[in-house]
C-alpha positions, 0 to 999 in steps of 0.5 A: 625645818632645822632642828640643831644650832647647826641646822640653823647656822647653815639654813641662815647663812644660805638665806643671808648670802641669797638676800645679799645679792636679791634686788631689795638688798640695797634698800635694806642695807640704807635703812638698816645703816640709818637705825644703827647710826641713830642708836650709836649717836644716841648711845654716845659711846666712848669707845665702839666696838666694831666687826670685820663683815665677813660672809655676807655679814652687814658692813657696819664700819662702811655705814658708820664710817659714812656718819661724821658724828660716829666717825669721830668716835675711837673704834675698835675691832676685835682679835680672837685667839685660837688657844686659849679660845678667847677675843679682845679688842684693839684700838684701830686708826682705821688704817690699812693694812690691818692684821689677821687674828688666829682666826684669819679675819681681819683686825687692829694691831692698836692697844687692847681696850674695852669699848663700852659700846660693841656691835655684834653680827648676828647669824639669828636671833631671838626674843630677849636678845639672844644671838645665834653666832657661827659657833665659835662662842667668843663673844659669849665669853667676851661678854661673860667677862665684861657684863658692863658693856652695852651690846647692839645686836646687827641683824636681818629681820628675817633671820629672827628665830621663834621661841618655840624652834630656838631656845637659849643655852645656859651660856648664852648671854643676850644683848642689850637690843638687836637692830634690823633694817626695820629698827630695833627688834622687839 
């Protein structure tokens, strides 16, 4: 059993990659998309911050783009800088080509904005809305500066970490809620 965050990250990346090629993936993907669309629609955001999926992450852009209600919303994507290590959101008109941020992740070239609802990819998650990400701290820094935004973690149910083996660190900021293929996580 992993004991460090680095070990948890490695194990969860491997499990998620294997799941993405499994027979049950398509059904789980459809269920997660349906739950996510329902939550986003209920929140009625003025602007929605999404993410560009990497490393077998759930593709929220594709899932929400298929829903006419969600497709009408102004969308924004994160743009990360390495020095200083920070993140901002930029409006995205959904055109291609996109621009790469300083971490090499596809982003938008639009004006900087602060979406009122953010989708946040989770490598893993724990009770209380705590998220395990890739370890860069970008989302925690952003959320510390923007505590008023509503945050929706996007995760697979099998990535839930027990409180006995995973404890949040002082700088970790809990998400408002987490959505999995099983619905809103307790």
